[in-house]
N, C-alpha and C positions, 0 to 999 in steps of 0.2 A: 445539435452540436455534440460532438463526441469528446469526452474528457481524455486528455493525454497527460500522463504523469510528467511533471517538470523536473524531477530529480532522478539521479542514478542511485541505485542501491549499492552501498559500499560496506563490506564486512568490517566490523569494529576491530581495532587492535586490542589484544588482551593485556598487553603490558603498557599501562598508562597510569598517570596519576588519577585520583578519584574523580575529579571534575571532568577530565578528558575522557575517561572511560564512560561516565554517565552520559556525557554529551554525545559520544559516538553511539552508545546503545540507543539513545533517544532518536538520533538521526536515522539509524538503521530501521527501527520499528516504524518510524514515520514514513520512510521510503517504502517499507513493506505494505503499509496500508494504502498509500497512494498507488502502488503497483497493482493492488487488488481492484482498485477503482478504475484503472486504465481501461479504456474502451467502452465505458458506460455512456449511453446517450441520455438525453434529458428525460425521455420516457421511462427508461428502466431505472434511472437514478432516483426518480421521484416516487417510485412504488414503495409502499410501506413494508413489503416483504424483502426489500433490498434488491429487487429486480432478478431474483433467482428463478429460473425456469427449470422444470423437472429434468429436461434433457441436457442441461448444462454440465452435470456431473455424472454422466452415464459411465458405468464401469467398462 
Protein backbone atom coordinates (compact mmCIF):
# COMPACT_ATOMS: atom_id res chain seq x y z
CA UNK A 1 0.00 0.00 0.00
CA UNK A 2 1.40 3.41 -0.96
CA UNK A 3 0.89 6.42 1.31
CA UNK A 4 -0.85 9.44 -0.24
CA UNK A 5 -0.95 12.75 1.61
CA UNK A 6 -4.54 13.63 2.63
CA UNK A 7 -3.94 17.40 2.89
CA UNK A 8 -2.99 20.26 0.60
CA UNK A 9 -0.07 22.52 1.50
CA UNK A 10 -1.29 26.11 1.93
CA UNK A 11 1.07 29.02 2.54
CA UNK A 12 0.31 30.78 5.85
CA UNK A 13 -0.97 34.35 5.93
CA UNK A 14 1.58 36.62 7.59
CA UNK A 15 -0.92 39.20 8.88
CA UNK A 16 -2.98 37.33 11.46
CA UNK A 17 -3.58 37.28 15.18
CA UNK A 18 -1.15 35.20 17.24
CA UNK A 19 -3.31 32.09 17.51
CA UNK A 20 -4.25 32.17 13.82
CA UNK A 21 -0.63 32.67 12.75
CA UNK A 22 0.61 29.78 14.91
CA UNK A 23 -2.17 27.49 13.70
CA UNK A 24 -1.39 28.31 10.08
CA UNK A 25 2.34 27.72 10.63
CA UNK A 26 1.62 24.37 12.29
CA UNK A 27 -0.69 23.29 9.46
CA UNK A 28 1.89 24.34 6.86
CA UNK A 29 4.70 22.35 8.47
CA UNK A 30 2.44 19.35 9.07
CA UNK A 31 1.45 19.36 5.39
CA UNK A 32 5.14 19.66 4.43
CA UNK A 33 6.00 16.55 6.43
CA UNK A 34 3.07 14.60 4.96
CA UNK A 35 4.15 15.70 1.48
CA UNK A 36 7.64 14.29 2.13
CA UNK A 37 6.10 10.94 3.05
CA UNK A 38 3.86 10.90 -0.04
CA UNK A 39 4.57 7.90 -2.23
CA UNK A 40 6.27 5.72 0.40
CA UNK A 41 5.18 2.10 0.36
CA UNK A 42 5.07 -0.15 3.44
CA UNK A 43 8.52 -1.57 2.77
CA UNK A 44 10.35 1.75 2.45
CA UNK A 45 8.35 3.35 5.25
CA UNK A 46 9.31 0.60 7.71
CA UNK A 47 13.07 0.87 7.13
CA UNK A 48 15.03 2.39 10.00
CA UNK A 49 17.02 4.64 7.66
CA UNK A 50 13.79 6.29 6.47
CA UNK A 51 13.72 4.43 3.18
CA UNK A 52 16.33 6.65 1.53
CA UNK A 53 18.22 4.98 -1.29
CA UNK A 54 21.54 6.44 -2.53
CA UNK A 55 20.13 7.14 -6.01
CA UNK A 56 17.09 9.07 -4.72
CA UNK A 57 18.94 12.38 -4.43
CA UNK A 58 21.37 12.20 -7.30
CA UNK A 59 22.55 15.61 -8.50
